[in-house]
C-alpha positions as CSV (number, residue, x, y, z in Angstrom):
1,M,-77.8,-13.9,-139.6
2,T,-80.3,-12.9,-136.5
3,G,-83.9,-11.9,-136.6
4,L,-82.9,-9.8,-133.8
5,S,-83.7,-6.0,-134.5
6,P,-79.8,-4.2,-134.9
7,E,-80.4,-2.3,-131.7
8,Q,-81.6,-5.6,-129.6
9,R,-78.1,-7.6,-130.8
10,F,-76.3,-4.9,-129.0
11,L,-76.4,-5.4,-126.4
12,N,-76.8,-8.9,-126.1
13,H,-73.7,-8.5,-127.4
14,K,-72.7,-6.0,-124.6
15,S,-74.6,-7.2,-121.6
16,G,-73.2,-11.5,-122.7
17,I,-76.0,-13.4,-124.4
18,K,-74.7,-15.1,-127.7
19,A,-71.4,-12.4,-127.8
20,A,-68.7,-11.3,-130.0
21,G,-65.9,-10.7,-127.5
22,V,-64.6,-7.7,-129.7
23,V,-67.9,-6.5,-130.2
24,R,-68.1,-6.4,-125.6
25,R,-65.3,-4.7,-125.4
26,F,-64.8,-2.8,-127.7
27,G,-67.9,-1.6,-129.4
28,E,-69.5,2.1,-128.3
29,R,-72.6,2.8,-130.3
30,L,-74.6,1.0,-134.1
31,V,-74.5,3.4,-136.7
32,P,-77.3,3.5,-138.5
33,K,-77.3,5.0,-141.3
34,L,-75.4,2.3,-141.8
35,Y,-77.2,-0.5,-141.9
36,A,-81.2,1.3,-142.2
37,H,-81.8,1.0,-145.6
38,L,-80.8,-2.1,-145.5
39,N,-84.1,-3.4,-143.0
40,P,-85.6,-5.6,-142.8
41,M,-84.2,-8.2,-145.9
42,P,-85.3,-10.8,-146.0
43,Y,-82.8,-13.8,-144.8
44,A,-81.6,-14.9,-148.0
45,R,-80.5,-12.2,-149.4
46,A,-77.9,-10.8,-146.4
47,V,-76.8,-13.8,-146.8
48,A,-75.6,-13.5,-150.2
49,M,-75.1,-9.2,-149.7
50,E,-73.0,-9.8,-146.5
51,L,-70.3,-10.4,-147.8
52,M,-70.2,-7.2,-150.2
53,L,-71.6,-5.0,-147.2
54,A,-68.3,-6.1,-145.3
55,E,-66.2,-4.8,-148.0
56,S,-67.6,-2.0,-148.7
57,L,-67.0,-0.7,-145.1
58,R,-63.9,-2.1,-144.8
59,K,-62.8,0.0,-147.9
60,R,-64.2,3.3,-146.3
61,G,-62.3,3.2,-143.4
62,Y,-64.2,1.0,-140.9
63,V,-62.9,-2.3,-139.6
64,V,-65.4,-5.4,-139.5
65,F,-65.0,-8.5,-137.4
66,G,-66.1,-11.7,-138.0
67,G,-66.6,-14.8,-140.5
68,H,-67.1,-12.6,-143.7
């Protein structure tokens, strides 16, 4: 979880700032239609929704990395 926008967080990953290696190596772009309806979201709700969202994306064929 972060207070940064998805765009800024992605740029940080790509430039090596608190970066996930998988994003730095393989990340190509964001897909705003997948998350635009979720922002902004209170932290507590984001924590509760993280697992559910990761599973939903996996079922739709997306690869999801991290501690989900």
